[in-house]
C-alpha positions in Angstrom: -0.2 -0.9 23.1 -2.5 -3.7 23.9 -2.0 -6.0 26.9 -3.0 -9.3 25.2 -4.7 -12.0 27.2 -6.7 -15.1 26.5 -9.8 -13.0 26.6 -8.9 -10.3 24.1 -6.4 -12.1 21.8 -8.9 -13.3 19.1 -10.5 -9.9 19.0 -7.2 -8.1 18.6 -6.3 -10.4 15.7 -9.7 -9.9 14.0 -9.8 -6.1 14.5 -6.3 -5.3 13.1 -5.1 -6.0 9.6 -1.5 -6.2 11.1 -0.9 -7.1 14.7 2.6 -6.9 16.0 3.0 -9.1 19.1 5.9 -8.6 21.6 6.4 -11.8 23.6 8.2 -10.8 26.8 8.7 -11.5 30.6 9.3 -9.4 33.7 12.6 -11.2 34.4 13.9 -10.7 30.8 16.6 -8.1 30.8 16.7 -7.8 27.0 12.9 -7.4 27.1 13.3 -4.4 29.4 15.9 -2.8 27.2 13.6 -3.3 24.2 10.5 -1.7 25.8 11.5 2.0 25.0 12.1 1.0 21.4 8.8 -0.7 21.2 7.0 2.3 22.8 8.6 4.7 20.2 7.6 2.4 17.4 4.1 2.1 18.7 3.8 5.9 19.0 4.8 6.2 15.3 2.5 3.6 13.9 -0.5 4.1 16.2 -2.0 6.7 13.8 -1.8 4.4 10.8 -5.0 2.5 11.6 -5.5 -1.2 11.2 -2.0 -1.7 12.7 -1.6 -2.4 16.4 1.1 -3.5 18.8 0.3 -6.0 21.5 2.3 -7.5 24.4 2.1 -11.1 25.6 3.7 -11.9 29.0 4.9 -15.4 28.4 4.6 -16.3 32.1 1.0 -15.1 32.3 -0.2 -16.4 28.9 1.4 -19.8 28.4 -1.3 -21.0 25.9 -0.7 -18.1 23.5 3.0 -18.5 23.9 2.7 -22.2 23.1 0.5 -21.6 20.1 3.2 -19.4 18.6 5.9 -21.9 19.7 7.9 -19.1 21.4 11.1 -20.4 23.0 13.3 -17.3 23.0 12.3 -13.8 24.1 12.0 -11.0 23.2 10.2 -12.3 20.1 8.2 -10.1 17.8 5.6 -11.9 15.7 3.8 -10.1 12.9 0.3 -11.4 12.3 -1.5 -10.2 9.1 -5.1 -11.1 8.5 -4.9 -13.7 11.2 -1.7 -15.5 9.9 1.9 -15.2 11.1 3.8 -13.6 8.3 7.1 -12.6 10.0 9.1 -13.2 13.2 12.0 -11.3 14.7 13.9 -12.6 17.7 16.1 -10.7 20.1 16.6 -6.9 20.5 15.5 -4.9 17.5 15.7 -1.3 16.4 12.8 0.9 15.6 14.1 1.2 12.1 14.1 -2.6 11.7 10.5 -2.8 13.0 9.4 0.0 10.6 11.1 -1.7 7.6 9.3 -5.0 8.4 6.0 -3.2 8.5 6.7 -1.5 5.2 7.6 -4.9 3.7 4.4 -6.5 4.9 2.0 -3.8 3.5 
C-alpha cells in the first residue's frame, strides 16, 4: 500500500494502470474498521501488477482531497489511466472491491 502525498501522487497515477485510492482520516471510526479489509484486498491484488492501492489522509493532503471533491470518508476512488472511473463511499467488503476491479479491467 502506498502512502500518497503531494510529492508522489502524480508518479503513482502514471506508474499504475489502475490506482485504487482510499481517502481516510485518523479520527474516522469507519476508516479504522475498513483498514483490515483494505489490507486483505491489497495483499490479494499486489501480485497482479499495474494495480496499486494508495491511501490519502484527508487532513494531511487537503489539495488531493479537494481535487477529487471528497466530502465523505471512507471513500475509495478508482483511477484508470489517469482518470477517475469509479467511486465507492462508506464501508466496503473485499468482495465488492474485487468485483469493481474485475469490472474495470
